[in-house]
Backbone bond lengths (Angstrom), bond angles and torsions (degrees), N, CA, C in turn:
res aa  C-N    CA-C-N  psi(-1)  N-CA   C-N-CA  omega(-1)  CA-C   N-CA-C  phi
1 M - - - 1.448 - - 1.528 109.21 -
2 S 1.301 115.98 139.40 1.461 122.17 179.49 1.526 109.88 -100.37
3 K 1.326 115.28 162.98 1.462 121.35 178.96 1.525 109.35 -129.10
4 F 1.332 115.02 144.37 1.456 122.24 177.43 1.518 107.83 -130.99
5 H 1.339 116.29 126.54 1.458 120.84 177.61 1.522 108.55 -95.75
6 V 1.335 116.06 113.36 1.462 122.27 -178.94 1.527 109.37 -85.41
7 K 1.324 116.04 125.91 1.467 121.59 174.60 1.529 110.37 -99.43
8 K 1.342 116.73 -32.49 1.462 120.48 -173.66 1.524 109.41 -157.42
9 T 1.326 116.40 147.78 1.459 121.05 172.89 1.523 108.59 -118.07
10 S 1.328 116.19 145.59 1.459 120.13 176.73 1.520 109.79 -151.23
11 L 1.332 115.34 155.02 1.458 120.46 177.02 1.519 110.10 -69.94
12 G 1.324 115.13 145.93 1.456 120.22 174.18 1.519 110.14 -77.00
13 E 1.306 117.25 179.66 1.460 122.39 -175.92 1.520 113.32 -64.70
14 N 1.339 117.95 -28.43 1.459 119.99 -175.45 1.534 113.59 -97.36
15 D 1.313 118.65 6.20 1.468 124.60 -179.60 1.527 113.37 60.50
16 K 1.327 117.89 10.42 1.465 121.92 175.78 1.521 110.60 -120.36
17 S 1.316 114.64 9.36 1.454 119.92 177.69 1.524 109.35 -132.85
18 L 1.298 114.66 158.46 1.458 121.54 -179.21 1.512 107.57 -127.12
19 I 1.320 117.05 139.60 1.457 121.43 177.16 1.518 108.44 -112.82
20 L 1.317 115.10 121.51 1.457 121.23 173.63 1.521 106.26 -93.55
21 K 1.320 117.50 111.03 1.463 121.34 179.99 1.513 108.50 -95.63
22 G 1.320 115.43 133.81 1.454 119.40 -179.33 1.503 111.65 177.91
23 K 1.331 114.75 -136.23 1.455 120.12 -173.76 1.527 109.59 -149.61
24 I 1.316 116.00 135.46 1.463 120.74 173.75 1.525 106.78 -74.05
25 T 1.331 116.33 118.87 1.461 120.13 -175.30 1.520 113.13 -104.34
26 E 1.337 116.61 -15.67 1.460 119.32 -178.98 1.524 109.50 -153.75
27 G 1.326 116.53 132.27 1.450 120.83 177.29 1.519 112.80 73.96
28 A 1.331 114.43 -161.83 1.471 121.99 178.91 1.519 108.16 -121.21
29 I 1.324 116.17 145.83 1.461 121.35 179.62 1.521 108.27 -125.87
30 D 1.340 115.04 129.05 1.451 121.20 -179.16 1.520 110.97 -128.97
31 K 1.317 115.03 161.37 1.456 123.02 174.08 1.527 108.86 -53.94
32 G 1.341 116.84 137.57 1.463 121.06 178.85 1.517 114.30 96.32
33 M 1.337 117.34 -15.90 1.456 120.21 176.72 1.528 108.68 -73.39
34 T 1.325 117.27 169.10 1.456 122.59 -177.16 1.520 110.70 -114.43
35 I 1.347 115.69 131.29 1.460 120.93 177.68 1.530 108.29 -105.81
36 E 1.321 116.18 139.82 1.461 122.90 -179.91 1.527 108.64 -100.13
37 I 1.336 116.48 118.77 1.462 121.77 -179.72 1.523 108.37 -110.87
38 P 1.338 117.61 113.05 1.474 119.25 -179.70 1.532 111.38 -71.85
39 I 1.336 115.27 130.63 1.455 121.82 177.77 1.527 109.26 -98.17
40 T 1.318 115.71 -47.07 1.464 123.33 174.15 1.517 106.82 -135.68
41 A 1.331 117.28 -177.35 1.465 120.48 178.48 1.525 111.48 -62.53
42 A 1.337 116.99 -25.74 1.468 120.40 -176.15 1.530 113.88 -110.41
43 A 1.317 118.95 -9.27 1.465 120.76 -174.41 1.522 111.71 -126.05
44 T 1.332 114.96 141.12 1.461 120.57 175.83 1.529 109.50 -133.68
45 V 1.326 115.26 157.94 1.454 122.32 171.67 1.523 106.28 -109.86
46 S 1.314 116.51 127.81 1.464 121.33 176.82 1.523 108.00 -101.59
47 M 1.336 116.38 125.37 1.458 121.39 -178.58 1.522 110.19 -127.39
48 K 1.329 115.42 138.47 1.460 119.92 173.76 1.520 109.02 -76.04
49 I 1.311 114.98 140.08 1.460 120.97 177.24 1.522 108.39 -79.81
50 H 1.325 115.78 118.29 1.464 122.36 -177.41 1.529 111.26 -76.97
51 D 1.331 115.96 -34.76 1.457 120.07 -179.82 1.525 109.42 -162.41
52 V 1.311 115.71 155.94 1.467 122.67 173.91 1.515 106.36 -119.06
53 V 1.340 116.18 123.71 1.462 120.57 -178.07 1.527 109.59 -121.34
54 H 1.320 115.03 156.78 1.465 121.23 178.67 1.528 108.24 -122.88
55 F 1.315 115.23 130.53 1.461 121.73 -179.34 1.526 108.20 -102.36
56 D 1.317 116.19 84.54 1.467 121.43 -177.42 1.523 112.27 -62.70
57 H 1.338 117.36 -29.80 1.469 121.55 -177.74 1.525 112.51 -78.81
58 Q 1.318 117.53 -10.26 1.465 121.83 -177.65 1.530 110.57 -70.40
59 H 1.319 117.18 123.18 1.463 121.16 -179.24 1.524 112.08 -72.96
60 D 1.329 116.90 -33.22 1.464 121.96 -179.89 1.531 108.79 -81.05
61 E 1.322 117.25 109.36 1.464 121.34 -177.96 1.519 112.62 -59.46
62 D 1.326 117.67 -23.59 1.457 121.27 -179.75 1.521 112.95 -78.25
63 K 1.345 117.55 0.30 1.471 121.88 178.27 1.525 111.51 -127.15
64 R 1.313 118.28 22.55 1.466 120.26 -175.43 1.523 114.07 -83.37
65 D 1.330 117.98 -19.24 1.465 120.57 179.08 1.523 108.80 -104.74
66 G 1.320 116.00 146.75 1.457 120.52 177.99 1.514 110.52 -135.63
67 L 1.324 115.68 134.60 1.459 121.46 174.91 1.518 107.08 -108.94
68 V 1.327 116.48 122.86 1.459 121.71 -178.40 1.520 108.79 -98.02
69 L 1.336 115.91 124.55 1.454 122.45 178.16 1.520 108.02 -112.84
70 D 1.331 116.91 130.64 1.467 122.05 -177.21 1.535 109.57 -100.59
71 F 1.332 116.33 121.26 1.458 122.09 -178.81 1.524 112.29 -110.19
72 T 1.320 118.37 22.14 1.460 122.14 -178.42 1.525 111.26 -55.36
73 D 1.320 117.50 -42.11 1.462 121.88 -177.57 1.524 113.58 -84.47
74 D 1.333 118.20 -9.17 1.462 121.11 -177.47 1.533 110.73 -145.96
75 P 1.351 117.27 69.72 1.468 119.77 -177.13 1.531 113.52 -63.32
76 D 1.328 118.34 -26.48 1.468 120.48 178.00 1.525 110.77 -64.96
77 A 1.328 116.61 -37.63 1.467 120.57 177.89 1.528 110.40 -65.24
78 L 1.329 117.43 -34.15 1.465 120.69 177.12 1.526 110.19 -60.69
79 D 1.324 117.08 -45.34 1.468 120.64 178.96 1.524 111.32 -60.96
80 I 1.324 116.59 -41.20 1.472 121.10 -179.96 1.524 110.48 -63.30
81 V 1.336 116.23 -47.77 1.464 120.25 -177.88 1.526 110.84 -67.22
82 L 1.331 118.08 -39.90 1.469 121.01 177.00 1.527 111.36 -60.82
83 D 1.323 116.25 -41.76 1.464 120.56 179.83 1.527 112.49 -63.75
84 L 1.328 117.37 -24.25 1.471 120.82 178.39 1.526 111.61 -69.09
85 N 1.345 116.16 -26.22 1.467 121.50 -179.44 1.535 110.56 50.08
86 I 1.311 115.68 57.02 1.463 121.90 -176.09 1.523 110.12 -63.31
87 A 1.318 116.07 125.28 1.461 122.10 177.13 1.519 108.62 -156.91
88 D 1.326 115.77 145.03 1.470 122.69 -179.09 1.519 111.84 50.38
89 E 1.343 114.66 50.48 1.467 120.93 -178.64 1.528 109.46 -137.24
90 D 1.338 115.53 140.59 1.458 121.79 176.05 1.519 109.28 -92.50
91 L 1.337 116.40 128.18 1.451 121.88 179.26 1.532 109.80 -117.67
92 S 1.335 115.18 145.89 1.468 121.40 179.20 1.522 110.21 -86.23
93 V 1.326 114.60 142.38 1.467 121.06 178.54 1.523 107.51 -129.54
94 K 1.340 115.24 132.13 1.482 120.95 179.50 1.503 110.14 -116.93
């Protein structure tokens, strides 16, 4: 299992995707893998990673990796995840 440390979340260019900016802290993460986003202590949302991007121009090394999640088919889940305002959190990736 891989780990990703999220520093910041932001909407993608099309407003139907979310970018988790941070750093891969354990293992390797590729497009198509699944990230587990905790909603409550007992519930999580599992999302497929649509793309993995690298922000070479980013001065903060803790924000150089980005995981793109596509919510086109589930816009309600996008609202839920945005409301969580995920930051400074380690997430599991399978």
